[in-house]
GUKETI-355552 format. One record per residue (C-alpha): residue in one letter; x, y, z. Coordinates in steps of 0.1 Angstrom, whole numbers, plus 5000, padded with zeros to 4 digits. Layout:
AXYZ...
END
This chain:
M500050005000K501450344990T501450615017G501950914994N502851125025R506551095026K509351145001N512750965001R516151084988L515151014952I513051334952E516251534946E516951344914K516151434878S515651084864H511951004857Y512550654869L514050754902L511251014907Q508650744901H509950584934A510450904954E507250854974N507950484981P508050385018V511450215009D514350435021W515950454987Y519350594980P520550694945W523750514934G526650694952E529150684980K526650785007A524750455002F527950245003Q529250435034K525950365052A526149995043R529749965055K529150155087E526049955096N527449635082K524349575060P523949405026I522849624997F519649564977L520149714942S517149764920I517849874883G515149964858Y513950244835S510950474834T508950304806C509449944817H506149764824W507449504847C509349764867H506049934873V504449604884M507149524909A507049884922H503249864928E503449514944S506549554965F508249894967E504950074975D504149815002E504749905038E505549545048V508249505022A509549855030R509949755067T512149455058L514249655034N514649955057K515549735087S518049485071F519349645039V520649965023S518450004992I519750164960K517750264929V519450304895D518150424862R519850194837E519550454809E521550714829R523950464844P524450184818D527850104833V526249994865D523549804847M526049624825V528149504855Y525149364875M523349234845A526449024838A526148894873C522548814870Q523148624837A526048434854I523748334883T520448264865L521448234828K518948504819G518448874825G515949154821W514349444840P513649514867L517049384877S517149284914V520549234930F521649154966M525349244973T527949314999P528749665011E531649654987G529249604957K530049244951P526849054942F525848724958F522248684945A520448834915G517248794896T514749004877Y511049044886F509748894918P506148904930K505649024965T504648674978S505548334965R503248194938M503147954909G506647834916M508048184918V509748294951G508248604966F510348914971L509348945007D510348585015L513548624996A514548945014N513748795048Q515848475040I518848685028A518548915058A518648605081A521548445063W523548775064Q522948785102D523448425111N525548255084R527248515063G530248305051P528548135021L527148475009L530648635010E532148334993A529548344966S530148724961E533848664956K533248374932I530648564911T532848884910R535748674897G533548494872I532248814855Q535548964848S536349014811R538748764796P540648914768S541448694738K544248724712G543348734676S543848914643I541649074617T543148834592E540948564609L537848744596G536848764560L534248674534D533748344550T532748524583L530148724564K528848404547K528648224580G526748524595Y524248504566D523848124569Q523148154607L520548424601A518948224573Q518747924597A517048134624F514648314600D510948284606H509648214570K505948264580W506148594599G509648734593G512248814619F514548574636G513848304662S510548274681A508748484707P509648724721K510748884688F512849194686P513349414655T517149394656P517549624626H521249574622N520549214612L518649364582T521249624572F523849344572L521649124550L521149404526R524949434522W525249054518H522549064491K524449344473R527749154476S526648804468G523448844448E521748614473E518048684468N517048514500A518948774519L516749044504H513648834509M514448804546V514749174549E511549264531K509548994548T510649124582L510149494574D506649424559G505649194588M506649454614R504849744595S501649544592G501749414628G500749554661I504349634670F503749934647D501450214658H499050254629L497550584641G500450774656Y503350584639G506550464655F507450114666A507249944700R510249784716Y509449424708S506649174702V505748914728D504548674701E506048554669R503548734646W504549094656L500949134669V501149204707P503949444716H505349564749F504049904741E506850124752K508450324723M512250374725L514150644706Y516850394696D514350164680Q512950444659A516550544648M517750194639L514550094622A514450424602M517950334590A516849984580Y513850104561T515950374545E518550124532A515749894521Y514350184500Q517850254486S518349894478T515049814461G513550144451E510250024467A508250334477R506550154506H509850134525G510450514521R506850574534V507650384566V510850604571D508650914568E506050764593I508750684619L510351024616K507051204617Y506351044650V509751144663L509451504652R505951534665D506251354699M509851294707T511651624699S512151904724S511752264715E515452304720G516252034694G517251734714F515351404710Y513551254740T514250904753A511050704754E507350674759D505850434785A503850114779D501350194806S498650454811E496050464838G497950174854K497349944824E499749834797G498749934762L495450104772F496350414753Y496750214720V493849964720W490249984708T486849824709P484549814678K482150044697E484850304703I485750304667K482250324654D481450604679Q484150814661L483750694625G480150594622N478750244616D479650204579L483250344580G483750204614D482749854603L485149874573F487950004595C487449724621R487549464594F490649594578Y492549644612D491149324628V489149484656G486549224665P483949174692H486148954713G489349154709N492949034702F494349174734E493049214770D489549304782G488049254748R490149534733S492149504701I495549614688L495349764653H497049544627T496549434591R496149074582I495849104544P497449344519L495549664510E495149554474N493649214484F491249384509A490149634483A489449354458R487449164484E485449484491N485049554454M486749894459K489450084441V492750084460A492950464459E489450494473L490150254501E493450424510K491650764512I488850624535L491250454558K493450754560E490550974570G489550714596R493050694611E493251074613K489951094632L490950814656F494350974662L492651294673A490251094695R493150904710E494951234717R492151314742R493050994762I495351004791H498850964776P501550734787L504550904805K507151054782D510651024794D511951364783K515551324792V518051364764L520751094761T523751174740S524150814728W520550774715N520551114700G523651014680L521650724665M518650944656I520951214641A522450944619A519050814610M517751164601A520851244580K520650914561A516950964555Y517651304540Q520251164517A517850894505L514551084504G515651444500D513351594527H515151894543V513051854574Y515151554583V518551714579D517352034597A516251824627A519551634626Q521551964626S519352104654A519951794676A523651794669G523852164679F521952084711I524451814721L527452014712H526152314731N524752144762L526451804765K530051874754K532552054775D536352074770N536051804742R534351574767L530751444763F528251394790R525551134792R522251304801Y520451634799R517051694817D515352004830G518452214825E520851964843V523651774827A524851464844H527351174842P530551174821G529851004788Y530350634782L531750464751D528350454733D527850824739Y531050894719A530650624693N527050684685F527351064684V530451044662W528350814639G525751084638L528251354630I529751144601E526351094586L525651464590Y528851554573E528151334544A524651484541T525751844542F529551844535E529852104563P533452064575N532652154611Y530751824615L533851624603E536051834626E533851764656A533751394647M537451374645A538051554678L535551344697N536851024681S540351124693A538951184728M537250844727I540550674719D542250854747L539550774773F538450424764W541150244744D542549914759K546249964753T547049604762H544549404742G542849654718G539249754715F537449994738F536249964774Y532750074780S533850304809G536750534805R539150744826D536450994834N533950734847E533550574881V535550254888L533249954893I533949594902K534149504866Q535549694836S533149604808K533949564771E530949504750I530749364714Y527449174713D525049354690G521749304708A518649534707I521149824701P524449784682S527449754706S529550054710N532649864698S530849764666V529850124659A533350254668F534849994644L532950144614N533550504626L537350434627I537350294592R535250574577L537150854593G540350694583R539250674547I537751034547T540851194563G543650974552E544650914589A546250574586N546450524624L542650514626E542450214603K545250054624N543050104655A540149944636E542249644628Q543449604664L539849634676A538749364652G541549144664A540549184700F537149024693A538048804663S537748464680R534248544694I532948684661K534448404641A532648144663Y529148304660P529148604636S525248644635A525448774671Y527549064658T525749194627Q526649564632F530249454634L529749254602V528449574585A531849734593L533749414583D531949424549F533049784545I536649724553I536849414530G535549634501P535749694473S535350064479R535650374458E537350694469I536651014450V539051304454D537751654446V540751884439Q539852244435S542252514424N542252864438L544552994411A542953274392A542453214355K544953394333
END
């Protein structure tokens, strides 16, 4: 039960996620030395909870446990409790997610970790219900058991913490870029082809993530090899996502992932990085095929971003929540009656049939997620209508329903600006301008780049987050790598030399701050960042491309553009640092494969020599 009468230390923070817990009865600390000092002084274990503001299951655990007085009494008596926003402190999240995966072989958010006052984890998991049910241990039972064990039999916990901390340390491997070549690209393609869902598109089974860098790699493999199946996999996936419920058919933009294999039922939160990476995938599909439908999706994604995810100052916001009024997806779903009340019976009935809104619903409580089951042309033929006529009617219906939806209670918008994710969206906007020619995109990219350079850069150093006038946290590797990527794309879109100069300067700072001088490649945290129990070095290209993969391509491109040979040497050393891992399972590193494809070539370099000599 939530008291609502008290506020804890999180009330002083700017993070939406931390502020969501500022009225919990739990005596939360933000991550920092004060919390660790208290734990050491009182000889208490630490409970660390990591999540983000738009995470549905984070909300569920908060309502069930962190707003509950009984749970709060246990935590406040026996633990020092710390809350972390994973988007602001990805370094902390990365370390303790590695521990969770080592302990449980899986991960996710909310991330729940019990650890020593020195920050060494001895138990970890994700979501726990308050009380034990259906084979799941309850959080209250778990916390009480750990508190008792810490008090009465601490030795096994300390022993486990040392073992886990040793186990999660990075293990460098020796290798060479010469181990990677066309056979690596071919193996990556073969693995993706084996995992491809021929019925619905995408890779693997539920839950299904967009993973756009799989698609941009496949487009390059198609171009290189002529393999038609590579292009088929791309278009099947792009078309499946666009017709599915993972796409917002009224307001545009894509949700984070689909809980089913059909792209029908999403977790409804919308993340800036997904919009950026998917816009790039659809842009490259349009460039590869000339198919106008892919270009239209680019326009839809970026319209959403410019309308709902762009600040008046030019920076791009982080995310929109899955929940509104305490229910996941409520903002987005419809009943036939709600649609017919807005559109009338005839148009409403047609709209419901096209978007599969039936009397029993395809989601919860008889409500439906809009999606299309058959192509527009086939539906028009079935209805004995002309395609253009049907398109016009459906467009009018969508516009009316969008305006009606705008009157609903909106999900939370996380309006912090992250340098890393802004870099991805700047790159996407610049690439879209180059492909589609709409100046709105390049103007937005330039505005966002100007915002980052003015607000989140100081003395050639980047910072992580801006919100409500406050800048916080020295930048991590992805802040540098992704923003440099955006600047490179912006330079190629405008040929304004200041973008190239900024890219070169920040890339140089990135090498100085993050480069592993012993084994090559980049650490995620650098000399400006807090020292944690593990120094992470990421290469896996998951929902977002890894910062080393992005940096790999940046080094090559900047080296080719400027003629700086040392940058390509850095790229080769980086590739060597991860070569054995990538060679073993290349489809897990598809953004890296995009860079490998580039460095293998062939490539063309055009030199424009202009003379300033006056004509005689």
